[in-house]
C-alpha positions, 0 to 999 in steps of 0.5 A: 500500500502506498503512503497516499493510500495509507493516508486515504484509508486513515481519512476514510475512517473519520466520520468527518470524511465519510461522505467523500468519494474515493477520488475525493479522499485521494485528493485530500490525502495528497494534501496531507503531510506526515508528522511524527512526535516522540513521547513527551514532545509538544505539538504546539502550545497554547498561544501559538499561531496555528494554520494546520490541523492534524489527524492522529494515525497512531499513538496518543496526544493530550489536549491541556490548558494551564489554569491558575498555575495548574495544568488541566488535561481536557482530552486524550485523543487516539487514532482517527481523532482530529485536533487543531481544527479551530484554526480553520475557522477563526485564524486565532492563536492556539487555545490549548497545548497539545502534547504527545503521550507516546510515539505518535504519527499523524497527518497534517492538513493546512487550514486553507486546504481544508477550508477549500474542501469545506466550501466544496462539501458543506456536509463535511462542514456540518459534521465538523461543527457537530464534532466540535460541539461534542468536544465543547460539551465534554469540556463543559462537563469536565469543568462542571465536575472539577467545580463541584465534585470531590477530588476522589470523585474526579480522580475515580472518574478520570481513571474510569474513563481511561479504563473504558477507553482500554475496554473499547479497544478490547480489554477485559472486564477486570484487571485492566492495565492503564499505562498512565502516570499518577501525574497524568491522572491528576491533570485529567482530574484537575487535582494536585498530584499529591491529592490524586496519589493519596486517593490512589493509595486508598484504592490500592489498600481497598484492592481496587487497583495496583499502581506501578511505575507509569501504569495502573492495573484496575482490578475491579473497574466497577468499584470506581463508580462507588467513589463518583458522586 
């Protein structure tokens, strides 16, 4: 399979481009440029100028913002997800920082090229707006949780979301391995690392999970729901 066919196959898996014909997908793939980031590498920072959006091909990235001196993770994106698309609409600076959580490959599409596509295919624009709405709603819900939930509830909720993502990828109902640091869980929960670590230690004593270096094994995922309120 050629590199262009590989990129077209990636784009075809996105609901955003589902209405395009193979020929149209091939044209978009011609405009897409391969990108790669090592683990921990910054793709772009909040406040940077931006004229490019990206589609994750392999690996994971996280979207985060700094609020009151604390870094809060807004989302983790996996293969098939698009990010940086706000630059297409407003031409403003980046609204968040994106960091690679592992070795990550993606394809980059310039804003002007994607804008041209949206003008030619309004149905794609509608799908993109729908996807943005879903992400905004999720961000609003996260802000609400972080405003009203306890640290325990936020950490348990963040960990459960990680477990559910692994289960969607084929993990079992129990003993789910989550390759994530305690600092990352704290950022997802909008809490300090110390507070998150204390609660994770409590869960470990209860037999719900086992922590390790850069990983957490959740033995009883259903038990996390007991702490989310």
